[in-house]
PARO-99439 format. One line per 10 residues: for each residue z, x, y of N, C-alpha, C. Coordinates in Angstrom, 1 decimal, padded with zeros to 4 digits. Atoms other than C-alpha are relative to their C-alpha. Example, Ala and Ser with C-alpha at 12.3 -4.5 7.8 and 13.67 -1.06 7.14 Angstrom:
BEGIN
000.0,000.9,-001.2,007.8,012.3,-004.5,000.0,000.9,001.2 | 000.0,-000.9,-001.1,007.1,013.7,-001.1,000.8,-000.8,001.1
REM end
This chain:
BEGIN
-000.3,-000.9,-000.7,-014.6,-008.9,000.0,-001.0,001.3,-000.2 | 001.1,-001.1,000.2,-017.4,-006.2,000.6,000.9,001.5,-000.2 | -000.7,-001.3,000.1,-015.9,-002.7,-000.6,-001.2,001.1,000.3 | 001.0,-001.0,-000.5,-017.8,000.3,001.0,000.3,001.3,-000.3 | -000.5,-001.4,000.4,-015.6,003.1,000.0,001.4,-000.1,-000.7 | -001.1,000.2,000.5,-012.7,003.7,-002.1,000.6,001.5,-000.1 | -000.8,-001.2,000.1,-009.9,006.5,-002.6,000.6,000.1,-001.3 | -000.5,-000.2,001.3,-008.4,008.2,-005.4,001.2,-000.9,-000.1 | -001.2,001.1,000.1,-005.9,005.7,-006.8,000.9,000.8,-001.1 | -001.1,-000.2,000.5,-002.7,006.6,-008.0,001.1,-001.1,-000.5
-000.8,001.1,000.2,-000.3,004.2,-009.9,001.3,000.0,000.8 | -001.2,000.2,-000.7,002.7,002.9,-008.1,000.7,-001.0,-000.8 | -000.8,001.0,000.7,005.5,001.3,-009.8,001.3,-000.9,000.7 | -001.4,000.7,-000.2,008.1,-001.4,-009.2,000.5,-000.8,-001.1 | -000.7,000.6,001.2,010.1,-002.6,-012.1,001.2,000.3,-000.5 | -001.7,000.0,000.4,013.5,-003.3,-013.5,-000.1,-000.1,-001.6 | -000.2,000.0,001.5,014.5,-002.5,-016.9,001.5,-000.3,-000.4 | -001.5,000.5,000.4,017.6,-004.0,-018.7,000.1,000.6,-001.5 | -000.2,-000.4,001.5,019.1,-002.6,-021.7,001.3,-000.6,-000.3 | -001.4,000.7,000.7,021.6,-004.7,-023.9,000.4,000.9,-001.1
-000.9,-001.1,000.9,024.3,-002.6,-025.7,000.7,-001.1,-000.8 | -001.0,000.6,000.9,026.2,-004.1,-028.7,000.9,000.9,-000.4 | -001.0,-000.7,000.3,029.4,-002.6,-029.7,000.8,-000.6,-001.1 | -000.6,000.3,001.3,031.1,-002.4,-032.9,001.3,-000.6,000.2 | -001.3,000.5,-000.2,034.5,-004.0,-033.6,000.9,000.7,-001.1 | -000.8,-000.6,001.0,037.4,-002.2,-035.3,000.5,-001.0,-000.8 | -000.8,001.0,001.2,039.2,-003.9,-038.5,001.2,-000.1,000.3 | -001.2,000.0,-000.2,042.4,-003.2,-037.2,000.6,-000.1,001.4 | -000.3,000.1,-001.6,043.5,-004.5,-033.8,-001.1,000.0,001.1 | 000.9,-000.1,-000.8,041.7,-004.4,-030.7,-000.3,001.3,000.5
000.3,-001.6,-000.4,039.9,-000.9,-030.1,-001.4,000.0,000.7 | 001.3,-000.2,-000.7,037.3,-000.1,-027.7,-001.0,001.1,-000.6 | 000.8,-001.1,000.7,034.4,001.7,-029.5,-001.1,000.6,000.7 | 001.1,-000.5,-000.6,032.0,004.0,-028.1,-000.9,000.5,-001.1 | 001.0,-000.4,000.9,028.9,005.7,-029.4,000.3,001.0,-001.1 | -000.4,-000.9,001.2,029.4,007.4,-032.8,001.5,000.7,000.2 | -001.6,-000.6,-000.1,033.3,007.6,-032.0,000.8,-000.1,-001.3 | -000.8,000.0,001.3,035.5,008.4,-034.8,001.3,-000.5,000.3 | -001.6,000.6,-000.2,038.9,006.5,-035.1,000.9,000.3,-001.1 | -000.7,000.0,001.2,041.5,007.3,-037.3,001.1,-001.0,000.0
-000.9,001.3,000.3,043.6,004.1,-038.3,000.7,000.0,-001.3 | -000.8,000.2,001.1,046.5,004.1,-040.7,-000.5,000.9,-001.0 | 000.4,-000.9,001.2,045.2,007.2,-042.6,-001.3,000.0,-000.2 | 001.4,000.1,000.3,041.6,006.0,-042.7,-000.9,000.4,001.3 | 000.9,-000.5,-000.9,038.6,007.3,-041.0,-001.1,-001.0,000.3 | 001.1,001.0,-000.2,036.1,004.7,-039.4,-001.0,000.6,000.8 | 001.0,-000.6,-001.0,032.9,005.8,-037.6,-000.9,-001.2,000.3 | 001.0,001.4,-000.6,031.2,002.9,-035.5,-001.2,000.9,000.8 | 001.2,-000.3,-000.7,027.8,003.4,-034.5,-000.5,-001.4,001.0 | 000.2,001.0,-001.0,026.7,001.3,-031.3,-001.7,-000.2,-000.1
001.4,000.2,000.1,023.2,-000.2,-032.2,-000.5,-000.2,001.7 | 000.7,-000.1,-001.4,020.8,000.1,-029.0,-001.3,-001.0,000.0 | 001.2,000.6,000.0,018.4,-002.6,-028.2,-000.5,-000.4,001.4 | 000.4,000.2,-001.5,016.5,-003.4,-025.1,-001.6,000.0,000.3 | 001.3,000.3,-000.2,013.4,-003.9,-023.3,-000.7,001.3,000.3 | 000.8,-001.5,-000.4,010.7,-000.9,-023.2,-001.3,-000.5,000.4 | 001.3,000.1,-000.7,007.7,-000.9,-020.9,-000.3,001.1,000.9 | 000.7,-001.0,-000.9,005.6,001.4,-018.9,000.1,-000.5,001.5 | 000.3,000.5,-001.4,004.9,001.1,-015.0,-001.0,-000.9,000.0 | 001.0,000.9,-000.1,003.1,-001.9,-014.0,-000.7,-000.1,001.2
000.8,000.3,-001.3,000.3,-002.3,-011.4,-001.1,-000.5,-000.4 | 001.4,000.5,000.2,-002.9,-003.8,-011.1,-000.9,000.3,001.2 | 000.8,-000.3,-001.1,-005.8,-002.6,-009.0,-000.8,-001.0,000.6 | 000.9,001.3,-000.7,-007.2,-004.9,-006.4,-001.3,000.1,000.0 | 001.5,000.2,000.0,-010.6,-006.1,-006.1,-000.6,000.6,-001.3 | 000.7,-000.6,001.2,-011.4,-005.3,-009.7,-001.0,-001.0,-000.3 | 001.2,000.9,000.2,-014.9,-006.5,-010.4,-000.5,000.2,-001.5 | 000.7,-000.1,001.5,-015.4,-005.5,-014.2,-000.2,-001.4,-000.6 | 000.3,001.3,000.8,-016.7,-008.0,-016.7,001.3,-000.4,-000.8 | -001.1,000.3,000.8,-013.4,-007.7,-018.7,001.2,-000.1,000.8
-001.4,000.1,-000.6,-009.7,-008.7,-017.9,000.5,001.4,000.3 | -000.7,-001.4,-000.2,-007.8,-005.7,-016.3,001.4,000.3,-000.8 | -001.0,-000.3,000.5,-005.4,-004.1,-018.4,001.2,000.4,001.1 | -001.1,-000.3,-001.1,-001.8,-004.0,-016.6,000.9,000.8,-000.6 | -001.0,-001.0,000.8,000.7,-002.7,-019.1,000.4,-001.1,-001.2 | -000.5,000.6,001.4,002.7,-003.6,-022.3,001.5,-000.2,000.2 | -001.6,000.4,000.1,006.0,-005.5,-022.8,000.3,000.4,-001.5 | -000.4,-000.1,001.5,007.9,-004.2,-025.8,001.6,000.2,000.0 | -001.4,-000.1,000.4,011.2,-004.5,-027.3,000.5,000.8,-001.0 | -000.4,-000.7,001.0,013.2,-002.2,-029.4,000.2,-000.6,-001.4
-000.3,000.7,001.2,013.9,-005.0,-031.7,-001.5,-000.3,-000.9 | 001.3,000.3,000.5,010.1,-005.2,-032.5,-000.6,001.0,-001.0 | 000.3,-000.9,001.2,009.1,-003.7,-035.9,-001.3,000.0,-000.3 | 001.5,-000.1,000.4,005.6,-004.2,-035.8,-000.4,-001.0,-001.2 | 000.5,000.8,000.7,005.7,-007.0,-038.3,-000.5,-001.5,000.6 | 000.4,001.0,-000.5,004.8,-009.7,-036.2,001.1,-001.1,000.3 | -001.1,001.0,-000.2,008.1,-011.5,-035.9,000.5,-000.3,001.2 | -000.6,000.3,-001.4,008.7,-011.0,-032.2,-001.2,-000.5,000.6 | 001.2,000.8,-000.9,006.9,-013.4,-029.8,000.7,000.3,001.3 | -000.2,-000.4,-001.3,006.6,-012.3,-026.4,-000.5,-001.2,001.0
000.3,001.0,-000.8,006.7,-014.8,-023.6,-000.1,000.4,001.8 | 000.2,-000.4,-001.4,005.5,-014.5,-019.9,000.1,-001.3,001.0 | -000.2,001.2,-000.8,006.6,-016.8,-017.1,000.1,000.7,001.5 | -000.1,-000.3,-001.2,006.7,-016.7,-013.4,-001.3,000.2,000.8 | 001.0,000.0,-000.9,004.2,-016.0,-010.5,-001.5,000.5,-000.7 | 001.5,-000.4,000.7,000.5,-016.1,-011.9,000.0,000.0,-001.5 | 000.1,000.0,001.5,001.6,-016.3,-015.5,-000.7,-001.0,-000.6 | 001.0,001.1,000.4,-001.0,-018.0,-017.6,-001.3,-000.2,000.8 | 001.4,000.0,-000.7,-003.6,-018.0,-014.8,-000.4,001.2,000.5 | 000.5,-001.5,-000.2,-003.9,-014.5,-013.4,000.5,000.9,-001.1
-000.5,-000.8,001.2,-001.7,-012.7,-016.0,000.3,-000.7,-001.2 | -000.1,000.6,001.4,-002.0,-013.4,-019.6,000.5,001.1,-000.9 | -000.6,-001.0,000.9,000.0,-011.7,-022.4,-000.3,-000.5,-001.5 | 000.3,000.0,001.3,-000.8,-011.1,-026.0,001.4,-000.2,-000.7 | -001.5,000.4,000.5,002.4,-012.9,-027.6,000.5,000.9,-001.1 | -000.2,-000.7,001.1,002.2,-010.5,-030.6,000.2,001.4,000.7 | -000.1,-001.2,-000.4,001.7,-007.1,-029.0,000.5,000.4,001.4 | -000.7,-000.2,-001.0,003.1,-007.7,-025.7,-001.0,000.5,001.3 | 001.2,-000.7,-001.0,-000.3,-006.4,-023.7,-000.1,-001.1,001.1 | 000.0,000.8,-001.1,-000.5,-007.9,-020.4,-001.5,000.4,000.8
001.3,-000.2,-000.4,-003.9,-008.3,-018.9,-000.3,-000.9,001.5 | 000.1,000.7,-001.2,-005.0,-009.5,-015.2,-001.5,-000.7,-000.1 | 001.1,000.8,000.1,-007.9,-012.2,-015.2,-000.8,-000.2,001.2 | 000.7,000.5,-001.4,-008.8,-012.5,-011.6,000.0,001.4,000.8 | 000.1,-001.2,-000.8,-009.8,-010.0,-008.9,001.2,-000.5,001.0 | -001.1,000.3,-000.8,-006.7,-009.8,-006.5,000.0,000.8,001.3 | 000.1,-000.6,-001.2,-006.4,-008.9,-003.0,001.4,000.5,000.5 | -001.3,-000.5,-000.3,-003.4,-006.8,-001.8,000.3,-000.4,001.3 | -000.2,000.5,-001.3,-003.8,-007.8,001.7,000.5,-001.5,000.3 | -000.7,001.4,000.1,-003.1,-011.4,000.7,001.3,-000.1,-000.6
-001.2,000.2,000.9,-000.5,-010.8,-001.8,000.2,001.5,-000.7 | -000.3,-001.3,000.4,001.2,-007.4,-002.5,000.6,000.1,-001.4 | -000.7,000.1,001.2,003.1,-008.2,-005.7,000.2,-001.3,-000.7 | -000.3,001.3,000.8,004.2,-010.8,-008.3,001.0,000.1,-000.7 | -001.2,000.0,000.7,007.4,-011.5,-009.8,-000.1,-000.7,-001.2 | 000.2,000.9,001.2,007.4,-012.4,-013.3,001.4,000.3,-000.9 | -001.1,-000.2,000.9,010.0,-012.8,-016.3,-000.4,000.0,-001.4 | 000.3,-000.4,001.2,009.8,-011.4,-019.7,001.1,-000.7,-001.0 | -000.8,000.3,001.0,011.1,-013.0,-022.9,-000.5,000.5,-001.4 | 000.3,-000.4,001.3,011.3,-012.0,-026.4,000.8,-000.8,-001.2
-000.6,000.9,001.0,012.1,-014.4,-029.2,-000.4,000.1,-001.4 | 000.2,000.1,001.2,012.2,-014.6,-032.8,-001.3,-001.1,-000.3 | 001.2,001.2,000.2,008.7,-016.3,-033.8,000.4,-000.9,-000.8 | -000.1,000.9,001.0,010.2,-018.1,-036.8,001.3,-000.9,000.5 | -001.3,000.8,-000.3,013.7,-019.3,-035.4,000.1,-000.4,001.4 | 000.0,000.1,-001.4,012.9,-019.2,-031.6,001.2,000.5,000.7 | -001.1,-000.5,-000.7,016.0,-017.4,-031.0,000.0,001.2,000.9 | 000.1,-001.1,-000.9,016.1,-014.9,-028.2,000.4,001.3,-000.6 | -000.4,-001.0,000.6,016.2,-011.4,-029.2,000.1,001.1,001.2 | -000.2,-000.7,-001.3,016.3,-009.9,-025.7,000.5,-001.0,001.1
-000.2,000.8,-001.0,017.9,-011.4,-022.5,-001.2,000.0,000.9 | 001.3,000.1,-001.1,015.1,-012.7,-020.0,000.3,001.2,000.9 | -000.1,-001.2,-001.0,014.3,-009.9,-017.6,-001.2,-000.2,000.9 | 000.9,000.4,-001.0,012.5,-010.1,-014.4,-000.6,001.6,000.4 | 000.9,-001.1,-000.4,009.8,-007.5,-013.2,-001.0,-000.4,000.8 | 000.9,000.4,-001.0,007.3,-007.0,-010.7,-001.2,000.9,-000.5 | 001.3,-000.7,000.2,003.5,-006.2,-011.0,-000.5,000.2,001.5 | 000.5,-000.2,-001.3,002.3,-004.4,-007.8,-001.4,000.0,000.2 | 001.3,-000.1,-000.1,-001.1,-004.8,-006.5,-000.2,001.2,000.8 | 000.2,-001.3,-000.6,-002.5,-001.3,-006.0,-001.2,-000.1,001.2
001.0,-000.2,-001.0,-004.4,-000.5,-002.6,-001.1,000.7,-000.4 | 001.1,-000.7,-000.2,-007.9,000.4,-002.3,-000.3,000.1,001.5 | 000.4,000.0,-001.4,-009.7,001.4,000.8,-001.2,-001.0,000.3 | 000.9,001.0,000.0,-011.4,-001.8,001.5,-000.1,-000.6,001.4 | -000.1,000.5,-001.4,-010.7,-002.4,005.4,-000.1,001.1,000.9 | 000.3,-000.8,-000.9,-012.0,-000.7,008.2,001.0,-000.3,001.1 | -001.0,000.2,-001.3,-009.9,000.0,011.3,-000.5,-001.0,001.2 | 000.5,001.0,-000.9,-010.1,-002.8,013.9,000.9,000.5,001.4 | -000.6,-000.3,-001.3,-009.2,-002.2,017.7,000.7,-001.4,000.3 | -000.7,001.1,-000.1,-006.5,-004.6,018.8,-000.4,-000.9,001.4
000.7,000.6,-001.2,-008.4,-005.3,022.2,-001.4,000.5,000.2 | 001.4,-000.7,-000.5,-011.8,-004.6,023.8,-000.8,-000.9,000.1 | 000.1,-001.2,-000.8,-014.0,-004.1,025.4,000.9,000.1,001.1 | -001.0,-000.1,-000.9,-011.8,-002.4,027.9,-000.7,000.3,001.2 | 000.3,-000.4,-001.2,-012.2,-002.1,031.7,001.2,000.6,000.7 | -001.0,-000.8,-000.6,-010.3,000.5,033.6,-000.5,000.8,001.0 | 000.2,-000.9,-001.3,-010.1,002.8,036.9,000.7,001.0,000.0 | -000.9,-001.1,-000.2,-009.1,006.1,037.5,-000.6,000.5,001.5 | 000.4,-000.3,-001.4,-009.0,007.7,041.0,-001.2,001.1,-000.1 | 000.8,-001.0,-000.1,-011.8,010.0,041.7,000.6,001.4,000.2
-000.4,-001.2,-000.4,-011.3,013.6,041.9,001.5,000.4,-000.7 | -001.2,-000.1,000.8,-008.3,013.2,039.4,-000.1,001.5,-000.8 | 000.1,-001.4,000.5,-007.0,016.5,037.8,-000.6,-000.1,-001.6 | 000.4,000.0,001.6,-008.5,017.4,034.2,001.2,-000.2,-000.8 | -000.8,000.5,000.9,-006.5,015.7,031.6,000.9,-001.2,000.4 | -000.6,001.1,-000.5,-005.4,012.8,033.7,-000.2,-001.4,-001.2 | 000.2,001.0,001.1,-004.5,009.9,031.3,-000.7,-001.3,000.5 | 000.9,001.1,-000.2,-007.0,007.0,031.4,000.4,-001.4,-000.5 | -000.4,001.2,000.9,-006.1,004.6,028.6,000.5,000.4,-001.3 | -000.2,-000.4,001.6,-004.6,004.6,025.2,-000.6,-001.5,-000.8
000.6,001.1,000.9,-006.6,002.6,022.6,000.7,000.0,-001.3 | -000.6,000.0,001.3,-005.2,001.4,019.3,-000.6,-000.8,-000.9 | 000.7,000.7,001.2,-006.8,000.5,016.0,000.9,-000.3,-001.1 | -000.9,000.3,001.2,-005.0,-001.0,013.1,-001.0,-000.2,-001.4 | 000.8,-000.1,001.4,-006.0,-000.9,009.3,000.9,-000.7,-000.9 | -000.8,001.2,000.8,-004.8,-003.8,007.0,000.3,000.8,-001.3 | -000.4,-000.6,001.3,-004.7,-001.3,004.0,001.6,000.6,-000.1 | -001.2,-000.4,000.4,-001.6,000.0,002.6,000.5,001.3,000.7 | -000.5,-001.2,-000.6,000.1,002.6,005.2,001.1,000.9,-001.1 | -001.1,-000.8,000.8,002.5,003.7,002.5,-000.8,000.9,-001.0
000.7,-000.6,001.0,-000.2,004.9,000.1,-001.3,000.7,000.4 | 001.3,-000.8,-000.2,-002.8,007.6,000.4,-000.3,000.1,001.5 | 000.6,-000.2,-001.2,-004.9,007.9,003.5,-000.8,-001.2,000.5 | 000.9,001.0,-000.3,-006.6,004.5,003.5,000.4,-000.6,001.3 | -000.2,000.6,-001.4,-004.8,003.2,006.6,000.5,001.3,001.0 | 000.2,-001.3,-001.0,-004.7,006.8,008.4,-001.0,000.0,000.7 | 000.9,000.0,-000.9,-006.4,006.4,011.4,-000.2,001.2,001.0 | 000.4,-001.3,-000.6,-008.3,009.4,013.3,-000.8,-000.4,001.2 | 000.8,000.3,-001.1,-009.9,008.8,017.0,-000.7,000.9,000.3 | 000.9,-001.1,-000.3,-012.9,010.5,018.1,-001.0,-000.9,001.3
000.9,000.5,-001.3,-015.4,010.0,021.2,-001.3,000.0,-000.5 | 001.4,000.1,000.6,-018.8,008.9,020.2,-001.1,000.1,001.5 | 000.6,000.0,-001.4,-020.1,008.6,024.0,001.0,-000.1,001.0 | -000.8,-000.1,-001.1,-018.7,009.6,027.0,000.4,001.5,000.6 | -000.2,-001.3,-000.3,-018.5,013.4,026.9,-001.1,000.7,000.9 | -001.5,-000.8,000.0,-018.0,015.9,028.6,000.8,-000.7,001.0 | -000.9,000.5,-001.2,-016.5,013.6,031.2,001.4,-000.2,-000.6 | -001.3,000.8,000.6,-013.7,012.0,028.8,000.3,000.6,-001.5 | -000.5,-000.3,001.2,-011.8,013.0,025.8,001.0,-000.9,-000.6 | -001.0,000.9,000.7,-009.6,011.2,023.3,000.8,000.8,-001.0
-001.1,-000.6,001.0,-006.3,012.5,021.4,-000.4,-000.7,-001.3 | 000.4,000.6,001.5,-007.4,012.0,017.6,001.2,-000.8,-000.7 | -001.2,000.7,001.0,-003.9,010.9,016.5,000.6,-001.1,001.1 | -000.8,001.0,-000.7,-002.6,008.9,019.6,-001.0,-000.9,000.7 | 001.1,000.9,-000.3,-005.9,007.3,020.8,000.1,000.1,001.6 | -000.2,-000.1,-001.4,-005.0,008.4,024.5,-001.3,000.6,000.6 | 001.2,-000.3,-000.7,-008.2,008.7,026.6,000.4,000.7,001.5 | -000.1,-000.9,-001.0,-008.2,011.6,029.3,-001.1,000.5,000.6 | 001.3,-000.7,-000.7,-010.6,013.0,032.0,000.1,001.5,-000.7 | 000.3,-001.3,000.4,-012.1,016.3,030.9,-000.6,000.9,000.8
000.6,-000.7,-001.1,-013.6,017.5,034.0,000.9,000.0,001.3 | -000.6,000.1,-001.4,-012.5,018.5,037.3,-000.5,-000.7,000.9 | 000.4,000.6,-001.2,-013.0,016.7,040.5,-001.4,-000.9,-000.3 | 001.1,001.0,000.2,-015.4,013.9,039.3,-000.1,-000.8,001.2 | 000.1,000.5,-001.1,-016.8,012.5,042.3,-000.6,-001.2,000.0 | 000.7,001.3,000.3,-017.5,008.8,042.6,-001.2,-000.2,000.8 | 001.2,000.1,-000.7,-020.3,009.4,045.2,-001.0,000.6,-000.7 | 001.0,-000.6,000.9,-022.0,011.5,042.6,-000.4,-001.2,-001.2 | 000.0,000.9,000.8,-021.4,008.9,040.0,001.4,-000.9,-000.2 | -001.2,001.0,-000.1,-019.1,005.8,039.8,000.2,-000.5,-001.3
-000.4,000.7,001.4,-019.2,004.1,036.2,-000.4,000.9,-001.1 | 000.2,-000.7,001.1,-019.1,005.5,032.9,000.3,-000.9,-001.3 | -000.2,000.9,001.0,-019.3,003.7,029.6,000.5,001.1,-001.3 | -000.6,-000.8,000.9,-017.1,005.5,026.9,000.1,-000.6,-001.5 | -000.1,000.7,001.3,-017.3,004.6,023.0,000.8,001.0,-000.7 | -001.3,-000.5,000.8,-014.3,005.3,020.9,000.0,-000.4,-001.4 | 000.3,000.1,001.3,-014.5,005.5,017.1,001.5,000.1,-000.7 | -001.2,000.0,000.8,-011.4,004.8,014.8,-000.4,000.0,-001.4 | 000.2,-000.1,001.2,-011.8,006.1,011.5,001.1,000.2,-001.2 | -001.0,-000.2,000.9,-009.7,005.8,008.3,000.0,001.1,-001.0
000.4,-001.1,000.8,-009.2,008.2,005.5,000.4,001.5,000.6 | -000.3,-001.2,-000.8,-007.9,010.8,008.2,-001.1,000.4,000.4 | 001.2,-000.6,-000.6,-011.4,011.0,009.4,-000.8,000.7,-001.1 | 000.7,-000.5,001.0,-012.7,012.2,006.0,-001.4,-000.5,-000.3 | 001.5,000.6,000.4,-016.3,011.8,004.7,000.3,-001.3,-000.8 | -000.2,001.0,000.8,-016.5,008.4,003.2,001.1,-001.0,000.5 | -001.0,000.9,-000.8,-013.8,006.7,005.5,-000.7,-001.2,000.7 | 000.8,001.2,-000.8,-014.6,003.3,007.1,000.6,000.2,001.3 | -000.2,-000.1,-001.3,-014.8,003.1,010.8,000.0,-001.3,000.9 | 000.0,001.1,-001.0,-014.4,000.7,013.7,-000.4,000.8,001.5
000.3,-000.7,-001.5,-015.5,001.4,017.4,000.2,-001.0,001.2 | -000.2,000.7,-001.0,-014.8,-000.1,020.8,-000.6,000.6,001.4 | 000.4,-000.2,-001.3,-016.1,000.3,024.4,001.0,000.2,001.2 | -000.9,-000.3,-001.0,-014.1,001.6,027.2,-000.9,000.3,001.4 | 000.8,000.0,-001.5,-015.9,000.8,030.9,001.0,000.7,000.9 | -000.7,-000.7,-000.9,-014.5,003.3,033.3,-000.7,000.0,001.4 | 000.5,-000.1,-001.3,-014.9,003.1,037.0,001.0,001.0,000.9 | -000.7,-000.6,-001.1,-013.9,005.7,039.6,000.2,-000.7,001.2 | -000.4,000.6,-001.2,-012.0,004.5,042.5,-000.3,001.1,001.1 | 000.1,-000.9,-000.9,-012.5,006.0,045.9,001.2,000.6,000.6
-001.0,-000.5,-000.9,-010.2,008.3,047.7,-000.3,000.6,001.3 | 000.4,-000.6,-001.3,-010.3,009.6,051.1,-000.2,001.4,000.1 | 000.3,-001.5,000.1,-012.2,012.9,050.5,-001.2,000.3,000.8 | 001.1,-000.3,-000.8,-015.0,012.5,053.0,000.4,-000.2,001.7 | -000.2,000.0,-001.5,-014.4,013.4,056.7,-001.1,-000.9,000.7 | 001.0,000.7,-000.8,-016.1,011.0,059.2,-001.2,001.0,000.5 | 000.9,-000.7,-000.7,-019.3,012.4,060.7,-000.9,-000.8,001.0 | 000.7,000.8,-000.9,-021.1,011.8,063.8,-001.7,000.3,-000.4 | 001.5,000.1,000.2,-024.9,010.9,063.3,-000.6,001.2,001.1 | 000.6,-001.1,-000.8,-027.1,013.8,064.9,-000.7,-000.8,001.2
000.6,000.3,-001.3,-028.4,013.1,068.4,-001.5,000.1,-000.2 | 001.4,000.1,000.3,-031.9,012.2,068.4,-000.5,001.1,001.3
REM end
């Protein structure tokens, strides 16, 4: 897919974090122990510390249409059990694991090896595991997370129909509604202005105007007379990025015909 313009990219996250907590056990009877809680038992003082383990990772996203020579860095899986001695092995499974997404099983670094298209797939659901490299025993519970494909402005607005053929009575009041045109943009409407479309008129002024937000075309002059001019060709543009410089655009043509009204009284021809 050819990219003609890009927008500022801001990371967006969707991921789940799970924290496993381990609780100490009292020596005398069944006692619920909380973090750094002191219990007095038969004259003795016991201090129980709750060790905390769990997954630690940053926000995960991958930029669509990445064309760089190297795999794109996505993020890093990390367990609190990892002391940096190489004893922890990270395993990645799920959508695209091993084909689209690869992981360094020692560092937990995840990279994307292929160019992705958000318009085809918006996110990938994967699972992370951390095991002891030597015993294969799990160090963390398996955890699900999402890598979201981040949108760029790579789709121009497209009109749903067209060209259009409409009629409007001659001598209509200025501001009479003629037609509403609609353009859609396949980019992410929830992110930035990539899918924010603004309408403008490229051809057809000063006879007609278009509302930049709604795409409603209206008459712009009083008393447009069919006997003076019957047909008009109006070209409407839809531009994304809220109409800013660098936005992508598409256009459509609206053919407008003025219909006759009874505005001319009969006249007798002059006698010879």
